N, C-alpha and C positions, 0 to 999 in steps of 0.2 A: 504494500500500500504506500501511497505517496504521502510523506509526512514533513512537518516542520515544527519548530518550537518558537513561540511568539509571546508577546505581551498583548493582551486584549484590552481595548480601550473601554473606559467607563461610558455608560449611556450618555451622560452630559457632554462628554468630549465628542462622542459620535454625532450628536446633534449639531454641534458647532462645525465639525468637519463636513457633515452632510450639506449644511447651508452653503459653505464655501464651494463644495463640489458641484452643487446645482448651478451656482453662478458661473463656474468655470465651464460646465457643459454647454451652457448657452452660447459661449464664445468660441467653442471648438467645433471642428467638423466631425462627421460621424466616423472618422477613421481612428478613433481611440477606443480601446477596451477599458471602460471605467470600472472601478471597484463598486461593490454594493455596501451599504451601511452595515449589513450583517457580517461582512467580511473585513471590516476595518481592524487592522492589527499592525504591530511592529515586529517583523521577523527577526529573531535572534540567530536562528540557524535553520537553513533549509536542508533537509536530510535526503530528499528524493525518495526513491522506492526502497522500502524497508520491509523485510518479511516479518510475519507476526511474532516469531520467536525473538527477534532482536528488538521489537517494539518494547517488550518488557524490560530489557536491559537499558534502553533509552529512557524509559519512564523512571527506573530506579536512579539512574544517573541524574536526571533532571530534578528529582525530589531531593537528592543529596546536595546538589549545587544550590537549589533554592533554600534549603534549610540552613546552609552555611553562608547565606547572603542576607543582608538587611534590606528591609523595605526602603524605598527611596522615592523622592519626587521626580516626576517626569513632566517637562514643559515642552509642549509642541510649539515650535516657532519657525517661521520662515518657509519659503517655497523655492522650488527650483526644478531642474531636470537633469537627467543623465543621458549621455555624457555631457558634462558641463562645457559651455562654449561651443557646442556642436550646432551645425546648421540643420541637422536632422536628429532632434532628441528622440530617445526611445522610451524613456520613463519620466513621468511627471510626478512630483512628490512634495510632501510637507515634511520638514525636518524637526529636529529636537534641539533644545538649548543644550550646550555642552554640559555633560553630567558624567563624572568619572564612574559613578556606580553602575551605570548601564554598560559601560565599556568593560568594567571588571566582571560583571555578570556574564556578558557575552564571551569573554576570554575564558572564564572557568568552564562554561559549556563547551566551547570549541576544544579546549585542552582535553576534557574528559571524553568528548565524542571522538577525538582523534585516537585516543587509547582504545576506543571500541571499533576503530577501523574507518571512521568517517573522515574524509579529507578536509583540510582547512581550505578556506577561500583564498584565492590568489591576491585579491585586493583587500585593503583594510575595511573593517566594519564601519559603516556610516549609518547610524540609526535614522530611519525614515519610514513614513507611511507612503506606499505607492498609491497614487490617485488614479493613474491610468497608464496603459501601455500603448504607445503609438504604433499603428500599423503602417501608415504612410505619413511622411513629414509635410505634405502639402497642406496649405491652409491653416497653419497653426499660429499665425501672427498674433491674433487677438488673445489667444490663450496664453502664449508665451509672455505677452505684454502684461497680462494679469498676474502671472507668476512673478515677473520682475517687480511689479508694483507691491507685491506682498512678501518680498524677501525678508522683511523684519517683523512681519505681523505675528502676534501671539494668538494661538488657537486653543488655549486652555492648558490646564495643569491637573494632574492627578497623582496619587501615590500608588506606586507599583507594589502590590502585595503578593502577587502570584505570577507564575509563568505557566503557559499552556502548551501541551503537545496536541497538535491538530492533525487530522487526516484530511487530505485534499482530494476531491474527485473532480476531474475536469469534465465539464459539460459544454455543449454548444452555446449555452446561455451564460457561461462563466463558471469559475471554480465554486464548488460548494464545500464548506468546511464543517467538520464535526469534531468535537472534543474527545480525545482519547484519554487524557489525564491532565491533572494540574499539580503544580508544586507550589507550596506556600513559602514565601520569604519570611525570615524571622523578624 
């Protein structure tokens, strides 16, 4: 099954993000696959296809890492796109205010998962919420201008008290997520 570990956003944050997403959608062409409110999360580690036997190992590791980590504030702030400075962006996102705790949590997960045989990412971890994935770069001018205008906008704050192991099923209408387990931060 296709899995990942993430921070799920509080309902209040999801409402703020949904409002911004609705505004952005009005400015963008139909060539973007947008996230749904129910799927809003901040991915800490994408695992890909994992057989059921290894899911239990991942769950145990996630619980151990969570228990050894303290709850922390998370502030969503700023917008942008990947790759940066590109004429043809592929991902539109909302970022986070710099917070060492999220980087430490992600590093603990990455190190533990590497011991379980999951490869590390080639690029550094940059905490963000993916708003949409661009299929074609044409006609993005107004949406990119809106992202540029909101580079310093605050989108809310919450306290991260748990991390979640999700199963992801890809459908023609978009990915559907279900919770496989949660780990509580101390």
